[in-house]
C-alpha positions as CSV (number, residue, x, y, z in Angstrom):
1,M,15.6,52.3,-36.2
2,N,16.8,51.4,-32.7
3,R,14.1,50.2,-30.4
4,T,14.3,50.6,-26.6
5,L,12.7,47.4,-25.4
6,P,12.7,45.8,-22.0
7,P,13.4,42.0,-21.5
8,L,10.3,40.4,-23.2
9,N,10.0,37.5,-20.8
10,A,10.0,40.0,-17.9
11,L,7.4,42.1,-19.7
12,R,5.2,39.1,-20.3
13,A,5.4,38.1,-16.6
14,F,4.5,41.6,-15.6
15,E,1.5,41.8,-18.0
16,A,0.1,38.5,-16.8
17,A,0.6,39.3,-13.1
18,G,-0.9,42.8,-13.5
19,R,-3.9,41.6,-15.6
20,L,-4.7,38.7,-13.2
21,G,-3.8,40.6,-10.0
22,S,-1.9,37.6,-8.8
23,F,1.7,36.2,-9.2
24,K,0.3,32.7,-8.5
25,Q,-2.3,32.9,-11.3
26,A,0.3,34.4,-13.6
27,A,2.6,31.5,-12.9
28,A,-0.2,29.0,-13.8
29,E,-1.0,30.8,-17.0
30,L,2.6,31.0,-18.1
31,H,3.5,27.4,-17.0
32,V,6.3,28.5,-14.7
33,T,6.7,28.8,-10.9
34,Q,5.5,31.6,-8.8
35,G,9.1,32.4,-7.9
36,A,10.0,32.7,-11.6
37,V,7.2,35.3,-12.1
38,S,8.5,37.2,-9.1
39,Q,12.1,37.1,-10.4
40,Q,11.0,38.4,-13.9
41,V,9.0,41.2,-12.3
42,R,12.0,42.3,-10.2
43,L,14.2,42.1,-13.4
44,L,11.7,44.5,-15.1
45,E,11.6,46.8,-12.1
46,A,15.4,47.0,-12.2
47,W,15.4,47.7,-15.9
48,L,12.8,50.5,-15.5
49,G,14.4,51.8,-12.3
50,A,11.0,52.0,-10.6
51,P,8.7,49.6,-8.6
52,L,5.7,48.1,-10.4
53,F,3.9,46.5,-7.5
54,E,3.2,47.5,-3.9
55,R,3.7,44.4,-1.8
56,H,1.3,44.0,1.2
57,N,2.0,40.7,3.0
58,R,0.5,38.0,0.7
59,R,-1.1,40.3,-1.9
60,V,0.3,42.7,-4.4
61,A,-1.2,45.8,-6.1
62,L,0.0,47.8,-9.1
63,T,1.4,51.2,-8.5
64,P,-0.5,54.0,-10.3
65,A,2.3,54.4,-12.9
66,A,2.4,50.6,-13.5
67,E,-1.3,50.5,-13.9
68,A,-1.0,53.1,-16.7
69,Y,1.9,51.2,-18.2
70,L,-0.2,48.0,-18.2
71,G,-3.0,49.8,-20.0
72,Q,-0.6,50.6,-22.8
73,I,1.2,47.3,-23.2
74,G,-1.9,45.0,-22.6
75,P,-3.4,45.8,-26.0
76,L,0.0,45.2,-27.7
77,F,0.0,41.6,-26.4
78,D,-3.5,41.1,-27.7
79,Q,-2.5,42.4,-31.1
80,L,0.6,40.1,-31.1
81,S,-1.7,37.1,-30.2
82,Q,-4.1,38.0,-33.0
83,A,-1.4,38.5,-35.6
84,T,0.1,35.1,-34.6
85,A,-3.3,33.4,-34.9
86,R,-3.7,34.7,-38.4
87,Y,-0.6,32.8,-39.4
88,G,-1.8,29.6,-37.8
89,L,1.0,29.5,-35.3
90,S,-1.1,29.6,-32.1
91,E,-2.1,25.9,-32.4
92,A,1.5,25.0,-33.0
93,V,2.6,26.3,-29.6
94,S,-0.3,24.7,-27.8
95,R,0.0,21.1,-28.7
96,T,1.9,20.0,-25.6
97,L,-0.1,19.1,-22.5
98,S,1.6,18.6,-19.1
99,V,-0.1,16.3,-16.6
100,N,1.0,15.6,-13.0
101,A,-0.5,12.5,-11.3
102,P,0.4,9.9,-8.6
103,A,2.8,7.2,-9.8
104,T,0.5,4.2,-9.1
105,F,-2.4,5.8,-11.0
106,V,-0.1,6.6,-13.9
107,L,1.3,3.1,-14.0
108,R,-1.8,1.0,-13.4
109,W,-4.5,3.1,-15.1
110,L,-3.4,6.1,-17.2
111,V,-0.5,4.5,-19.2
112,P,-2.5,1.5,-20.5
113,R,-5.1,3.9,-21.9
114,L,-2.9,6.8,-23.2
115,E,-2.4,5.1,-26.6
116,D,-6.1,5.5,-27.2
117,F,-5.9,9.2,-26.6
118,R,-2.8,9.5,-28.8
119,R,-4.6,7.8,-31.7
120,A,-7.6,10.1,-31.4
121,H,-5.4,13.2,-31.1
122,P,-2.1,12.5,-32.8
123,D,-1.2,16.2,-32.8
124,V,-1.1,16.4,-29.0
125,E,2.0,15.6,-27.0
126,V,1.1,14.5,-23.5
127,R,4.0,14.9,-21.0
128,V,3.4,13.0,-17.7
129,E,5.1,13.7,-14.4
130,T,4.5,11.6,-11.3
131,S,4.1,13.1,-7.8
132,N,2.1,12.7,-4.6
133,E,2.6,16.2,-3.4
134,P,-0.6,18.3,-2.6
135,V,-1.8,20.5,-5.4
136,E,-0.8,23.7,-3.7
137,A,2.7,22.4,-2.8
138,L,3.8,21.6,-6.4
139,K,6.9,23.7,-7.3
140,E,6.1,23.7,-11.1
141,S,2.8,24.5,-12.8
142,H,1.0,21.9,-14.9
143,D,-1.9,22.1,-17.3
144,I,-3.7,19.3,-15.4
145,V,-3.1,17.9,-12.0
146,I,-4.7,14.6,-11.0
147,R,-5.3,13.8,-7.3
148,G,-7.8,12.3,-5.0
149,G,-10.8,14.3,-4.0
150,P,-13.0,16.1,-4.2
151,D,-11.0,18.8,-2.6
152,T,-11.0,22.6,-2.9
153,F,-7.8,24.5,-3.7
154,Y,-7.7,28.2,-4.1
155,G,-7.2,29.2,-7.7
156,Y,-8.1,25.7,-9.1
157,A,-11.2,24.3,-10.7
158,M,-11.9,20.6,-9.7
159,Q,-13.6,17.9,-11.8
160,P,-14.1,14.3,-10.7
161,F,-13.7,11.5,-13.3
162,L,-13.0,8.1,-11.7
163,A,-14.5,6.6,-8.5
164,E,-13.2,3.4,-6.8
165,E,-13.3,1.2,-3.7
166,R,-10.8,-1.1,-2.1
167,L,-10.9,-4.9,-1.6
168,P,-8.5,-7.8,-1.4
169,V,-6.9,-9.1,-4.6
170,C,-4.4,-11.8,-5.4
171,S,-3.2,-14.1,-8.2
172,P,-5.3,-17.2,-9.1
173,A,-2.1,-19.3,-8.7
174,L,-1.9,-18.3,-5.0
175,L,-5.4,-19.5,-4.3
176,R,-4.7,-22.8,-6.0
177,R,-1.9,-23.3,-3.5
178,V,-3.7,-22.0,-0.4
179,P,-7.5,-21.7,-0.7
180,L,-9.3,-18.6,0.6
181,R,-13.0,-19.0,1.2
182,V,-13.8,-16.7,4.2
183,P,-11.9,-13.7,5.7
184,Q,-10.6,-15.9,8.6
185,D,-8.6,-17.9,6.0
186,L,-6.3,-14.9,5.6
187,E,-4.4,-16.2,8.6
188,W,-2.8,-18.7,6.2
189,H,-1.7,-16.0,3.8
190,T,0.9,-13.2,3.4
191,L,-0.7,-9.7,3.6
192,L,1.0,-7.1,1.4
193,H,1.2,-3.6,2.8
194,A,2.1,-0.2,1.4
195,S,3.9,2.2,3.9
196,S,1.9,5.1,2.4
197,L,-1.4,3.4,3.3
198,P,-0.9,1.9,6.8
199,R,-4.6,1.8,7.8
200,V,-6.0,0.0,4.7
201,W,-5.6,-3.6,5.9
202,P,-6.6,-2.9,9.6
203,D,-9.7,-1.0,8.4
204,W,-10.7,-3.8,6.0
205,L,-10.2,-6.5,8.6
206,A,-12.3,-4.6,11.1
207,K,-15.1,-4.2,8.5
208,A,-14.8,-7.9,7.7
209,E,-15.3,-8.6,11.5
210,V,-11.8,-10.2,12.0
211,P,-10.0,-7.2,13.6
212,T,-7.5,-9.4,15.6
213,L,-6.5,-11.7,12.7
214,R,-2.8,-12.5,12.5
215,P,-1.7,-13.4,9.0
216,A,1.0,-16.0,8.3
217,A,3.4,-13.2,7.2
218,V,3.5,-9.5,6.3
219,M,5.4,-7.8,3.5
220,S,5.7,-4.0,3.2
221,F,6.7,-1.8,0.3
222,D,7.4,1.9,0.1
223,H,5.3,2.3,-3.1
224,F,1.8,1.1,-3.5
225,Y,2.3,0.0,-7.1
226,L,5.0,-2.4,-5.8
227,T,2.4,-4.0,-3.5
228,L,0.0,-4.6,-6.5
229,Q,2.9,-6.0,-8.6
230,A,3.7,-8.4,-5.7
231,A,0.1,-9.6,-5.7
232,V,0.3,-10.2,-9.5
233,D,3.4,-12.2,-8.9
234,G,1.7,-14.4,-6.3
235,M,3.6,-13.2,-3.3
236,G,0.6,-12.4,-1.2
237,I,-2.7,-10.6,-1.0
238,A,-3.0,-6.8,-1.5
239,M,-5.8,-4.3,-0.9
240,G,-6.6,-3.3,-4.5
241,P,-8.3,-0.1,-5.6
242,T,-11.0,-1.4,-8.0
243,A,-10.2,1.2,-10.7
244,L,-6.5,0.6,-10.6
245,V,-6.8,-3.2,-10.8
246,S,-9.7,-3.3,-13.3
247,D,-7.5,-4.3,-16.2
248,D,-5.9,-7.1,-14.1
249,L,-9.3,-8.4,-13.0
250,A,-10.6,-8.3,-16.5
251,S,-7.5,-10.3,-17.8
252,G,-7.5,-12.7,-15.0
253,R,-4.0,-11.7,-13.7
254,L,-5.7,-10.9,-10.4
255,I,-8.9,-12.1,-8.8
256,A,-11.0,-10.7,-5.9
257,P,-11.8,-13.6,-3.5
258,F,-14.3,-11.5,-1.7
259,D,-16.8,-9.1,-3.2
260,A,-17.5,-7.6,0.2
261,P,-16.8,-5.8,2.3
262,R,-15.4,-2.9,0.3
263,L,-13.6,0.1,1.7
264,P,-14.6,3.5,0.4
265,S,-11.8,5.4,-1.4
266,R,-11.3,8.8,-2.7
267,T,-12.4,9.8,-6.2
268,Y,-9.8,10.8,-8.8
269,C,-10.2,14.4,-9.9
270,T,-8.6,16.8,-12.2
271,Y,-7.4,20.2,-10.9
272,V,-6.9,23.0,-13.4
273,A,-6.0,26.6,-12.8
274,E,-9.1,28.8,-12.9
275,G,-9.5,30.6,-16.1
276,R,-7.9,27.8,-18.1
277,Q,-10.8,25.3,-18.1
278,D,-11.9,26.2,-21.6
279,E,-8.5,25.8,-23.3
280,R,-8.7,23.3,-26.2
281,L,-6.2,20.7,-24.9
282,I,-7.4,20.8,-21.4
283,V,-11.0,20.3,-22.5
284,L,-10.0,17.4,-24.8
285,F,-8.0,15.6,-22.1
286,R,-10.6,16.1,-19.3
287,S,-13.4,14.9,-21.6
288,W,-11.4,11.8,-22.5
289,L,-10.6,11.1,-18.8
290,E,-14.4,11.3,-18.1
291,R,-15.2,8.9,-20.9
292,E,-12.6,6.4,-19.7
293,G,-13.7,6.7,-16.1
294,D,-17.3,6.0,-17.1
295,A,-16.2,3.0,-19.2
296,C,-14.2,1.7,-16.2
297,A,-17.2,2.1,-13.9
298,R,-19.4,0.1,-16.3
299,E,-16.8,-2.7,-16.4
300,Q,-16.7,-2.9,-12.7
301,T,-20.5,-3.0,-12.4
302,A,-20.7,-5.7,-15.1
303,R,-18.3,-7.9,-13.1
C-alpha cells in the first residue's frame, strides 16, 4: 500500500512548534536551532501547499486548519513514543547530554570532576562545548547551559550550584623568590591580567586600600585560564576565583598569600529550557553538579 507521508522531520518540527506555541521552545525540545525549526515548518507548508502558522511580528499562531491537523497528528506521535518505549529504545536515544559552559570553568573545575560522573553513570555520554556567549545568544540548543548568575532568561529555568569569591593566588616558588607579606608588597611583583576581566585587579587593590599601587610589571592574556596557568608556572600573581583554583590550593600548586579582602563573584548556575527540568539525564547531571558544588564549598571553608 502506498502511503502519502510528508517529510517526517518537518512534521516533527510542526508538531512541537504547534504544541508548545513557540518556535524557540520547539527548537530547545528538538535540540536544534530556532532557524532550523522555521525552515522545517516552511518545508511542510510548501509540501502541503497551505500555511500552517499566522505570523504576527514576534509571535506565531496556528491557522484553524493547522490546529485541526495538529489535533490529529499529535496523538500519533504519542502512540509512536509509547510503542518505542515498550521496546526499550527510548533510553537508548536519550543517553547523550550536551553541556555548554565557559572554557575556564570547564578546564579548571568541570573536567577534573567529570570522571566521577562517568563512573557513576557509565551509560551517559556527556558532550561539552565551551562558550562565553549569553544564554539567549547561543546559536545551537543544549541540554544544559552553565553561566554566571543568577539571571533570568525567558524560556529557561535557572538553578545555582557553585558560589565563589576572588583573591590573589600565586605559586609557592614565586614567594620564596620575592616575599609577599602585605598588599603593598605587590609593587615588587608581576600582576597577571585577563583582558575579559579588566576591573578585577583595580577593584581588589582599592578594597585592599592600595588603589594607586604600581606593580613591578604587568602581563595580560586574552583568556582567563591562561592567567591562572601563568600563576601556576610562577610568572606572577593572578586574581583567582576560589572555586576554580580550589584543586590547585588543595594540592599546593597555588597558595593564597592573603585571606582578605575577597571580591564577590557571580554564582555558577545551570540554565535549562522550561519543561525539560524533569528529564532523567538533566536531573542526574544537575544533582551531581550540586553535590560537587557543596563539596567544593566545604573544602574552601575548611581551609
